[in-house]
GUKOL-516415 format. One record per atom (N, C-alpha, C): residue number from 0; atom name; x, z, y negated; residue in one letter. Coordinates in pm, 1 decimal, decimal comma, always signed. Atoms other than C-alpha are relative to their C-alpha. Layout:
<sites>
{resi = NUM&name = CA&xx = X&zz = Z&yy = Y&resn = A} $
...
</sites>
This chain:
<sites>
{resi = 0&name = N&xx = +115,8&zz = -63,9&yy = -57,7&resn = X} $
{resi = 0&name = CA&xx = +14060,7&zz = +16353,2&yy = -6251,5&resn = X} $
{resi = 0&name = C&xx = -115,5&zz = -12,0&yy = -99,6&resn = X} $
{resi = 1&name = N&xx = +114,8&zz = +19,8&yy = +88,4&resn = X} $
{resi = 1&name = CA&xx = +13734,4&zz = +16240,8&yy = -6409,3&resn = X} $
{resi = 1&name = C&xx = -116,6&zz = +90,2&yy = +38,6&resn = X} $
{resi = 2&name = N&xx = +109,3&zz = -85,3&yy = -45,7&resn = X} $
{resi = 2&name = CA&xx = +13491,4&zz = +16442,7&yy = -6196,9&resn = X} $
{resi = 2&name = C&xx = +51,2&zz = +95,4&yy = +108,0&resn = X} $
{resi = 3&name = N&xx = -24,3&zz = -94,1&yy = -108,8&resn = X} $
{resi = 3&name = CA&xx = +13492,0&zz = +16738,4&yy = -5961,8&resn = X} $
{resi = 3&name = C&xx = -133,6&zz = +26,7&yy = +65,6&resn = X} $
{resi = 4&name = N&xx = +125,0&zz = -36,8&yy = -63,9&resn = X} $
{resi = 4&name = CA&xx = +13236,9&zz = +16870,4&yy = -5721,5&resn = X} $
{resi = 4&name = C&xx = -11,4&zz = +151,9&yy = +1,2&resn = X} $
{resi = 5&name = N&xx = +29,7&zz = -142,6&yy = -5,3&resn = X} $
{resi = 5&name = CA&xx = +13072,2&zz = +17210,8&yy = -5716,4&resn = X} $
{resi = 5&name = C&xx = -119,7&zz = +17,9&yy = +92,1&resn = X} $
{resi = 6&name = N&xx = +110,1&zz = -30,4&yy = -89,5&resn = X} $
{resi = 6&name = CA&xx = +12854,7&zz = +17348,8&yy = -5438,9&resn = X} $
{resi = 6&name = C&xx = -64,8&zz = +129,4&yy = -45,8&resn = X} $
{resi = 7&name = N&xx = +72,9&zz = -117,1&yy = +49,2&resn = X} $
{resi = 7&name = CA&xx = +12590,9&zz = +17585,6&yy = -5572,6&resn = X} $
{resi = 7&name = C&xx = -36,9&zz = +91,3&yy = +117,3&resn = X} $
{resi = 8&name = N&xx = +34,9&zz = -93,4&yy = -107,6&resn = X} $
{resi = 8&name = CA&xx = +12480,3&zz = +17894,5&yy = -5376,6&resn = X} $
{resi = 8&name = C&xx = -111,6&zz = -49,1&yy = +91,8&resn = X} $
{resi = 9&name = N&xx = +107,1&zz = +52,1&yy = -85,0&resn = X} $
{resi = 9&name = CA&xx = +12175,0&zz = +17703,8&yy = -5249,4&resn = X} $
{resi = 9&name = C&xx = +42,6&zz = -121,8&yy = +81,2&resn = X} $
{resi = 10&name = N&xx = -54,3&zz = +106,8&yy = -83,5&resn = X} $
{resi = 10&name = CA&xx = +12401,9&zz = +17439,9&yy = -5089,6&resn = X} $
{resi = 10&name = C&xx = -2,5&zz = -138,7&yy = -60,5&resn = X} $
{resi = 11&name = N&xx = +3,7&zz = +131,5&yy = +64,4&resn = X} $
{resi = 11&name = CA&xx = +12352,9&zz = +17155,0&yy = -5338,5&resn = X} $
{resi = 11&name = C&xx = +138,9&zz = -32,3&yy = -52,0&resn = X} $
{resi = 12&name = N&xx = -132,1&zz = +44,3&yy = +42,5&resn = X} $
{resi = 12&name = CA&xx = +12671,4&zz = +16957,8&yy = -5405,5&resn = X} $
{resi = 12&name = C&xx = -12,6&zz = -77,1&yy = -131,7&resn = X} $
{resi = 13&name = N&xx = +11,7&zz = +56,9&yy = +134,0&resn = X} $
{resi = 13&name = CA&xx = +12681,8&zz = +16886,8&yy = -5782,3&resn = X} $
{resi = 13&name = C&xx = +127,6&zz = -72,9&yy = -39,0&resn = X} $
{resi = 14&name = N&xx = -114,6&zz = +66,7&yy = +59,7&resn = X} $
{resi = 14&name = CA&xx = +12910,7&zz = +16641,2&yy = -5960,6&resn = X} $
{resi = 14&name = C&xx = +21,7&zz = +61,1&yy = -137,3&resn = X} $
{resi = 15&name = N&xx = -33,4&zz = -65,5&yy = +125,8&resn = X} $
{resi = 15&name = CA&xx = +13088,6&zz = +16808,4&yy = -6252,5&resn = X} $
{resi = 15&name = C&xx = +81,1&zz = -96,5&yy = -85,0&resn = X} $
{resi = 16&name = N&xx = -66,2&zz = +94,0&yy = +90,3&resn = X} $
{resi = 16&name = CA&xx = +13194,5&zz = +16601,1&yy = -6552,5&resn = X} $
{resi = 16&name = C&xx = +4,1&zz = +59,3&yy = -140,4&resn = X} $
{resi = 17&name = N&xx = -11,3&zz = -42,1&yy = +139,4&resn = X} $
{resi = 17&name = CA&xx = +13316,7&zz = +16674,8&yy = -6905,0&resn = X} $
{resi = 17&name = C&xx = -40,9&zz = -118,1&yy = -87,4&resn = X} $
{resi = 18&name = N&xx = +45,3&zz = +102,4&yy = +94,2&resn = X} $
{resi = 18&name = CA&xx = +13134,0&zz = +16479,7&yy = -7175,5&resn = X} $
{resi = 18&name = C&xx = +3,0&zz = +58,7&yy = -141,2&resn = X} $
{resi = 19&name = N&xx = -0,8&zz = -39,5&yy = +140,3&resn = X} $
{resi = 19&name = CA&xx = +13137,6&zz = +16494,6&yy = -7555,4&resn = X} $
{resi = 19&name = C&xx = +111,6&zz = +98,3&yy = -35,4&resn = X} $
{resi = 20&name = N&xx = -107,8&zz = -92,3&yy = +35,3&resn = X} $
{resi = 20&name = CA&xx = +13482,5&zz = +16653,0&yy = -7591,4&resn = X} $
{resi = 20&name = C&xx = +25,0&zz = -3,0&yy = -150,6&resn = X} $
{resi = 21&name = N&xx = -33,0&zz = -12,2&yy = +141,2&resn = X} $
{resi = 21&name = CA&xx = +13565,6&zz = +16778,2&yy = -7937,1&resn = X} $
{resi = 21&name = C&xx = +133,8&zz = +68,7&yy = -14,4&resn = X} $
{resi = 22&name = N&xx = -124,9&zz = -71,3&yy = +22,1&resn = X} $
{resi = 22&name = CA&xx = +13849,7&zz = +16976,2&yy = -8089,1&resn = X} $
{resi = 22&name = C&xx = -5,2&zz = +139,8&yy = +59,2&resn = X} $
{resi = 23&name = N&xx = +8,5&zz = -139,8&yy = -43,3&resn = X} $
{resi = 23&name = CA&xx = +13719,8&zz = +17320,1&yy = -7993,4&resn = X} $
{resi = 23&name = C&xx = -95,4&zz = +23,4&yy = +116,4&resn = X} $
{resi = 24&name = N&xx = +91,6&zz = -17,7&yy = -112,4&resn = X} $
{resi = 24&name = CA&xx = +13453,2&zz = +17261,8&yy = -7728,1&resn = X} $
{resi = 24&name = C&xx = -32,0&zz = -133,8&yy = +63,8&resn = X} $
{resi = 25&name = N&xx = +41,9&zz = +120,2&yy = -71,6&resn = X} $
{resi = 25&name = CA&xx = +13315,8&zz = +17013,9&yy = -7476,5&resn = X} $
{resi = 25&name = C&xx = -122,5&zz = +34,8&yy = +83,2&resn = X} $
{resi = 26&name = N&xx = +117,3&zz = -21,0&yy = -83,7&resn = X} $
{resi = 26&name = CA&xx = +12994,5&zz = +16971,0&yy = -7283,5&resn = X} $
{resi = 26&name = C&xx = +38,4&zz = -25,0&yy = +145,4&resn = X} $
{resi = 27&name = N&xx = -21,7&zz = +17,5&yy = -142,8&resn = X} $
{resi = 27&name = CA&xx = +13014,3&zz = +17021,2&yy = -6908,3&resn = X} $
{resi = 27&name = C&xx = -135,2&zz = -34,7&yy = +62,5&resn = X} $
{resi = 28&name = N&xx = +122,6&zz = +47,3&yy = -63,7&resn = X} $
{resi = 28&name = CA&xx = +12752,5&zz = +16828,5&yy = -6710,7&resn = X} $
{resi = 28&name = C&xx = +7,7&zz = +24,8&yy = +149,8&resn = X} $
{resi = 29&name = N&xx = +16,7&zz = -17,4&yy = -144,0&resn = X} $
{resi = 29&name = CA&xx = +12634,4&zz = +16923,4&yy = -6363,5&resn = X} $
{resi = 29&name = C&xx = -105,8&zz = -100,4&yy = +42,4&resn = X} $
{resi = 30&name = N&xx = +91,0&zz = +107,7&yy = -38,0&resn = X} $
{resi = 30&name = CA&xx = +12481,2&zz = +16608,8&yy = -6216,7&resn = X} $
{resi = 30&name = C&xx = -51,7&zz = +23,7&yy = +141,7&resn = X} $
{resi = 31&name = N&xx = +65,3&zz = -22,0&yy = -129,9&resn = X} $
{resi = 31&name = CA&xx = +12233,1&zz = +16656,6&yy = -5931,8&resn = X} $
{resi = 31&name = C&xx = +26,2&zz = -120,3&yy = +90,2&resn = X} $
{resi = 32&name = N&xx = -30,0&zz = +112,1&yy = -89,5&resn = X} $
{resi = 32&name = CA&xx = +12306,1&zz = +16446,6&yy = -5621,6&resn = X} $
{resi = 32&name = C&xx = -112,9&zz = -102,1&yy = +12,0&resn = X} $
{resi = 33&name = N&xx = +111,1&zz = +95,3&yy = -0,6&resn = X} $
{resi = 33&name = CA&xx = +11959,6&zz = +16286,6&yy = -5642,4&resn = X} $
{resi = 33&name = C&xx = +12,2&zz = -85,6&yy = -125,2&resn = X} $
{resi = 34&name = N&xx = -26,5&zz = +85,8&yy = +115,1&resn = X} $
{resi = 34&name = CA&xx = +12059,1&zz = +16001,0&yy = -5870,6&resn = X} $
{resi = 34&name = C&xx = -122,3&zz = -70,4&yy = -54,6&resn = X} $
{resi = 35&name = N&xx = +120,9&zz = +69,2&yy = +43,9&resn = X} $
{resi = 35&name = CA&xx = +11700,6&zz = +15882,7&yy = -5908,8&resn = X} $
{resi = 35&name = C&xx = -47,0&zz = +48,4&yy = -136,6&resn = X} $
{resi = 36&name = N&xx = +45,7&zz = -54,1&yy = +127,1&resn = X} $
{resi = 36&name = CA&xx = +11642,9&zz = +16108,0&yy = -6209,0&resn = X} $
{resi = 36&name = C&xx = +105,1&zz = +93,6&yy = -56,8&resn = X} $
{resi = 37&name = N&xx = -90,6&zz = -96,2&yy = +62,6&resn = X} $
{resi = 37&name = CA&xx = +11847,4&zz = +16306,6&yy = -6459,0&resn = X} $
{resi = 37&name = C&xx = -73,1&zz = +129,2&yy = -32,7&resn = X} $
{resi = 38&name = N&xx = +81,6&zz = -117,4&yy = +29,7&resn = X} $
{resi = 38&name = CA&xx = +11565,7&zz = +16562,2&yy = -6482,6&resn = X} $
{resi = 38&name = C&xx = +57,3&zz = +127,3&yy = +61,4&resn = X} $
{resi = 39&name = N&xx = -54,9&zz = -116,9&yy = -68,6&resn = X} $
{resi = 39&name = CA&xx = +11750,5&zz = +16793,8&yy = -6241,6&resn = X} $
{resi = 39&name = C&xx = +142,0&zz = +35,0&yy = -46,7&resn = X} $
{resi = 40&name = N&xx = -134,6&zz = -26,4&yy = +49,3&resn = X} $
{resi = 40&name = CA&xx = +12087,3&zz = +16771,2&yy = -6421,6&resn = X} $
{resi = 40&name = C&xx = +0,5&zz = +123,4&yy = -89,8&resn = X} $
{resi = 41&name = N&xx = -15,7&zz = -121,3&yy = +80,8&resn = X} $
{resi = 41&name = CA&xx = +12220,8&zz = +17078,8&yy = -6601,6&resn = X} $
{resi = 41&name = C&xx = +122,3&zz = -16,8&yy = -89,6&resn = X} $
{resi = 42&name = N&xx = -115,9&zz = +6,8&yy = +88,2&resn = X} $
{resi = 42&name = CA&xx = +12468,6&zz = +17135,3&yy = -6886,6&resn = X} $
{resi = 42&name = C&xx = +33,0&zz = +137,3&yy = -56,2&resn = X} $
{resi = 43&name = N&xx = -46,6&zz = -119,1&yy = +69,0&resn = X} $
{resi = 43&name = CA&xx = +12670,4&zz = +17402,4&yy = -7063,3&resn = X} $
{resi = 43&name = C&xx = +112,9&zz = -43,7&yy = -92,9&resn = X} $
{resi = 44&name = N&xx = -110,0&zz = +29,5&yy = +92,0&resn = X} $
{resi = 44&name = CA&xx = +12940,9&zz = +17419,9&yy = -7330,1&resn = X} $
{resi = 44&name = C&xx = +123,5&zz = +79,2&yy = +40,4&resn = X} $
{resi = 45&name = N&xx = -128,4&zz = -61,0&yy = -31,7&resn = X} $
{resi = 45&name = CA&xx = +13308,7&zz = +17496,4&yy = -7268,0&resn = X} $
{resi = 45&name = C&xx = +78,3&zz = +13,8&yy = -129,5&resn = X} $
{resi = 46&name = N&xx = -87,3&zz = -19,1&yy = +115,5&resn = X} $
{resi = 46&name = CA&xx = +13524,5&zz = +17648,5&yy = -7541,3&resn = X} $
{resi = 46&name = C&xx = +142,2&zz = -37,0&yy = +39,3&resn = X} $
{resi = 47&name = N&xx = -136,3&zz = +45,2&yy = -25,2&resn = X} $
{resi = 47&name = CA&xx = +13871,5&zz = +17497,9&yy = -7567,4&resn = X} $
{resi = 47&name = C&xx = +94,7&zz = +83,6&yy = -85,0&resn = X} $
{resi = 48&name = N&xx = -101,4&zz = -77,4&yy = +71,5&resn = X} $
{resi = 48&name = CA&xx = +14169,1&zz = +17713,3&yy = -7660,9&resn = X} $
{resi = 48&name = C&xx = +131,0&zz = -78,4&yy = +0,0&resn = X} $
{resi = 49&name = N&xx = -130,6&zz = +63,5&yy = +1,9&resn = X} $
{resi = 49&name = CA&xx = +14522,6&zz = +17615,2&yy = -7744,6&resn = X} $
{resi = 49&name = C&xx = +30,6&zz = -59,9&yy = -135,3&resn = X} $
{resi = 50&name = N&xx = -41,7&zz = +51,6&yy = +130,4&resn = X} $
{resi = 50&name = CA&xx = +14716,4&zz = +17452,5&yy = -8026,0&resn = X} $
{resi = 50&name = C&xx = -81,2&zz = -120,1&yy = -48,4&resn = X} $
{resi = 51&name = N&xx = +76,7&zz = +118,6&yy = +42,2&resn = X} $
{resi = 51&name = CA&xx = +14510,1&zz = +17131,9&yy = -8024,8&resn = X} $
{resi = 51&name = C&xx = -134,8&zz = +38,3&yy = -59,5&resn = X} $
{resi = 52&name = N&xx = +129,3&zz = -43,9&yy = +52,6&resn = X} $
{resi = 52&name = CA&xx = +14195,1&zz = +17333,0&yy = -8103,8&resn = X} $
{resi = 52&name = C&xx = +6,6&zz = +32,2&yy = -148,8&resn = X} $
{resi = 53&name = N&xx = -15,4&zz = -29,7&yy = +143,0&resn = X} $
{resi = 53&name = CA&xx = +14336,6&zz = +17411,7&yy = -8448,4&resn = X} $
{resi = 53&name = C&xx = -12,3&zz = -125,1&yy = -86,5&resn = X} $
{resi = 54&name = N&xx = +9,3&zz = +126,0&yy = +72,7&resn = X} $
{resi = 54&name = CA&xx = +14327,5&zz = +17045,2&yy = -8547,3&resn = X} $
{resi = 54&name = C&xx = -140,5&zz = -57,2&yy = +20,1&resn = X} $
{resi = 55&name = N&xx = +139,7&zz = +41,2&yy = -15,6&resn = X} $
{resi = 55&name = CA&xx = +13962,3&zz = +16959,3&yy = -8612,3&resn = X} $
{resi = 55&name = C&xx = -17,6&zz = -150,7&yy = +7,2&resn = X} $
{resi = 56&name = N&xx = +11,3&zz = +145,4&yy = -8,6&resn = X} $
{resi = 56&name = CA&xx = +14036,1&zz = +16586,2&yy = -8627,4&resn = X} $
{resi = 56&name = C&xx = +39,8&zz = -52,1&yy = +137,7&resn = X} $
{resi = 57&name = N&xx = -41,2&zz = +44,4&yy = -133,4&resn = X} $
{resi = 57&name = CA&xx = +14166,5&zz = +16577,6&yy = -8270,1&resn = X} $
{resi = 57&name = C&xx = -116,0&zz = +11,1&yy = +97,3&resn = X} $
{resi = 58&name = N&xx = +97,6&zz = -9,6&yy = -108,3&resn = X} $
{resi = 58&name = CA&xx = +13969,9&zz = +16536,1&yy = -7949,8&resn = X} $
{resi = 58&name = C&xx = +74,3&zz = +37,6&yy = +126,3&resn = X} $
{resi = 59&name = N&xx = -58,4&zz = -37,6&yy = -128,6&resn = X} $
{resi = 59&name = CA&xx = +14044,2&zz = +16701,8&yy = -7619,1&resn = X} $
{resi = 59&name = C&xx = -22,9&zz = -111,9&yy = +100,4&resn = X} $
{resi = 60&name = N&xx = +16,0&zz = +96,5&yy = -108,3&resn = X} $
{resi = 60&name = CA&xx = +14092,2&zz = +16484,8&yy = -7313,6&resn = X} $
{resi = 60&name = C&xx = -92,5&zz = +59,9&yy = +105,3&resn = X} $
{resi = 61&name = N&xx = +96,5&zz = -48,3&yy = -98,8&resn = X} $
{resi = 61&name = CA&xx = +13801,9&zz = +16517,7&yy = -7068,8&resn = X} $
{resi = 61&name = C&xx = +67,0&zz = +42,4&yy = +129,8&resn = X} $
{resi = 62&name = N&xx = -67,9&zz = -29,8&yy = -126,3&resn = X} $
{resi = 62&name = CA&xx = +14029,0&zz = +16508,2&yy = -6765,1&resn = X} $
{resi = 62&name = C&xx = +82,8&zz = +127,3&yy = -11,3&resn = X} $
{resi = 63&name = N&xx = -82,3&zz = -119,7&yy = +18,6&resn = X} $
{resi = 63&name = CA&xx = +14257,1&zz = +16777,5&yy = -6909,3&resn = X} $
{resi = 63&name = C&xx = -86,4&zz = +125,8&yy = -4,0&resn = X} $
{resi = 64&name = N&xx = +90,9&zz = -115,8&yy = +6,1&resn = X} $
{resi = 64&name = CA&xx = +13965,6&zz = +17011,0&yy = -6986,3&resn = X} $
{resi = 64&name = C&xx = -50,3&zz = +32,9&yy = +139,5&resn = X} $
{resi = 65&name = N&xx = +51,4&zz = -21,5&yy = -135,4&resn = X} $
{resi = 65&name = CA&xx = +13824,8&zz = +16964,4&yy = -6635,9&resn = X} $
{resi = 65&name = C&xx = +108,6&zz = +55,9&yy = +92,4&resn = X} $
{resi = 66&name = N&xx = -109,9&zz = -47,0&yy = -84,1&resn = X} $
{resi = 66&name = CA&xx = +14166,1&zz = +17019,5&yy = -6476,6&resn = X} $
{resi = 66&name = C&xx = +33,8&zz = +146,2&yy = -27,8&resn = X} $
{resi = 67&name = N&xx = -32,2&zz = -138,5&yy = +35,7&resn = X} $
{resi = 67&name = CA&xx = +14211,0&zz = +17350,8&yy = -6662,6&resn = X} $
{resi = 67&name = C&xx = -104,3&zz = +99,7&yy = +50,2&resn = X} $
{resi = 68&name = N&xx = +106,0&zz = -89,9&yy = -45,1&resn = X} $
{resi = 68&name = CA&xx = +13881,6&zz = +17493,7&yy = -6536,2&resn = X} $
{resi = 68&name = C&xx = +22,6&zz = +40,9&yy = +146,1&resn = X} $
{resi = 69&name = N&xx = -11,8&zz = -47,6&yy = -137,7&resn = X} $
{resi = 69&name = CA&xx = +13906,6&zz = +17711,6&yy = -6226,3&resn = X} $
{resi = 69&name = C&xx = -137,2&zz = -9,0&yy = +67,8&resn = X} $
{resi = 70&name = N&xx = +125,9&zz = +1,4&yy = -73,9&resn = X} $
{resi = 70&name = CA&xx = +13643,6&zz = +17715,5&yy = -5954,4&resn = X} $
{resi = 70&name = C&xx = -90,6&zz = +115,0&yy = -44,1&resn = X} $
{resi = 71&name = N&xx = +78,3&zz = -115,0&yy = +45,8&resn = X} $
{resi = 71&name = CA&xx = +13533,5&zz = +18061,6&yy = -6072,6&resn = X} $
{resi = 71&name = C&xx = -62,3&zz = -26,4&yy = -137,2&resn = X} $
{resi = 72&name = N&xx = +54,5&zz = +32,9&yy = +132,0&resn = X} $
{resi = 72&name = CA&xx = +13490,2&zz = +17936,5&yy = -6430,9&resn = X} $
{resi = 72&name = C&xx = -114,3&zz = -100,5&yy = +11,7&resn = X} $
{resi = 73&name = N&xx = +105,7&zz = +98,8&yy = -19,7&resn = X} $
{resi = 73&name = CA&xx = +13285,8&zz = +17639,5&yy = -6311,6&resn = X} $
{resi = 73&name = C&xx = -124,6&zz = +67,3&yy = +57,0&resn = X} $
{resi = 74&name = N&xx = +114,0&zz = -72,4&yy = -57,1&resn = X} $
{resi = 74&name = CA&xx = +13065,1&zz = +17871,5&yy = -6104,9&resn = X} $
{resi = 74&name = C&xx = -72,0&zz = +81,0&yy = -107,8&resn = X} $
{resi = 75&name = N&xx = +60,0&zz = -76,9&yy = +108,2&resn = X} $
{resi = 75&name = CA&xx = +13007,8&zz = +18094,7&yy = -6409,1&resn = X} $
{resi = 75&name = C&xx = -74,1&zz = -91,2&yy = -97,8&resn = X} $
{resi = 76&name = N&xx = +65,1&zz = +95,1&yy = +89,7&resn = X} $
{resi = 76&name = CA&xx = +12929,4&zz = +17795,9&yy = -6630,6&resn = X} $
{resi = 76&name = C&xx = -127,7&zz = -55,6&yy = +62,2&resn = X} $
{resi = 77&name = N&xx = +120,2&zz = +49,3&yy = -66,2&resn = X} $
{resi = 77&name = CA&xx = +12682,8&zz = +17669,3&yy = -6370,5&resn = X} $
{resi = 77&name = C&xx = -111,3&zz = +104,5&yy = -4,3&resn = X} $
{resi = 78&name = N&xx = +101,2&zz = -106,3&yy = +1,5&resn = X} $
{resi = 78&name = CA&xx = +12504,6&zz = +18005,0&yy = -6348,7&resn = X} $
{resi = 78&name = C&xx = -64,7&zz = +14,3&yy = -137,3&resn = X} $
{resi = 79&name = N&xx = +51,0&zz = -12,8&yy = +137,0&resn = X} $
{resi = 79&name = CA&xx = +12462,6&zz = +18003,2&yy = -6726,7&resn = X} $
{resi = 79&name = C&xx = -46,7&zz = -134,2&yy = -57,7&resn = X} $
{resi = 80&name = N&xx = +35,9&zz = +133,2&yy = +48,6&resn = X} $
{resi = 80&name = CA&xx = +12376,5&zz = +17633,0&yy = -6751,4&resn = X} $
{resi = 80&name = C&xx = -150,0&zz = -13,1&yy = -26,1&resn = X} $
{resi = 81&name = N&xx = +138,2&zz = +26,4&yy = +38,9&resn = X} $
{resi = 81&name = CA&xx = +12054,6&zz = +17489,3&yy = -6891,7&resn = X} $
{resi = 81&name = C&xx = -41,0&zz = -137,5&yy = +51,2&resn = X} $
{resi = 82&name = N&xx = +44,2&zz = +133,3&yy = -43,7&resn = X} $
{resi = 82&name = CA&xx = +11841,3&zz = +17199,0&yy = -6768,6&resn = X} $
{resi = 82&name = C&xx = +12,1&zz = -100,9&yy = -113,9&resn = X} $
{resi = 83&name = N&xx = -7,3&zz = +107,9&yy = +99,4&resn = X} $
{resi = 83&name = CA&xx = +11896,7&zz = +16868,6&yy = -6946,0&resn = X} $
{resi = 83&name = C&xx = -140,5&zz = -33,4&yy = -48,7&resn = X} $
{resi = 84&name = N&xx = +138,1&zz = +34,1&yy = +33,1&resn = X} $
{resi = 84&name = CA&xx = +11523,8&zz = +16803,0&yy = -6936,4&resn = X} $
{resi = 84&name = C&xx = -92,5&zz = +106,4&yy = +55,0&resn = X} $
{resi = 85&name = N&xx = +97,8&zz = -96,2&yy = -48,2&resn = X} $
{resi = 85&name = CA&xx = +11233,2&zz = +17039,4&yy = -6909,8&resn = X} $
{resi = 85&name = C&xx = -117,3&zz = -73,7&yy = +63,9&resn = X} $
{resi = 86&name = N&xx = +115,9&zz = +61,0&yy = -65,4&resn = X} $
{resi = 86&name = CA&xx = +10922,8&zz = +16975,2&yy = -6704,4&resn = X} $
{resi = 86&name = C&xx = -102,5&zz = -45,1&yy = -102,3&resn = X} $
{resi = 87&name = N&xx = +104,6&zz = +51,0&yy = +89,6&resn = X} $
{resi = 87&name = CA&xx = +10645,7&zz = +16774,1&yy = -6864,3&resn = X} $
{resi = 87&name = C&xx = -117,4&zz = +97,8&yy = -3,3&resn = X} $
{resi = 88&name = N&xx = +114,9&zz = -89,5&yy = +13,6&resn = X} $
{resi = 88&name = CA&xx = +10354,5&zz = +16976,2&yy = -6996,2&resn = X} $
{resi = 88&name = C&xx = -126,4&zz = -67,2&yy = +46,6&resn = X} $
</sites>
């Protein structure tokens, strides 16, 4: 499982992907369905628990991190997410 989908309260169907996995955290990307620009994409950080998090030289598997996230956790991460790009001044 490389990606999942999440439907936000306003009805937009986002693609959810784990990028930049580390030993203790990973970035979760919410990609807007309008592929013309990444300006609408959002991101947040996921903390990783478990025995592998104690080894700082290891990397978590993106698919495993995404598979462990529940729909409720993804919804919470989306609500607290930040835009990848801000509007131009």
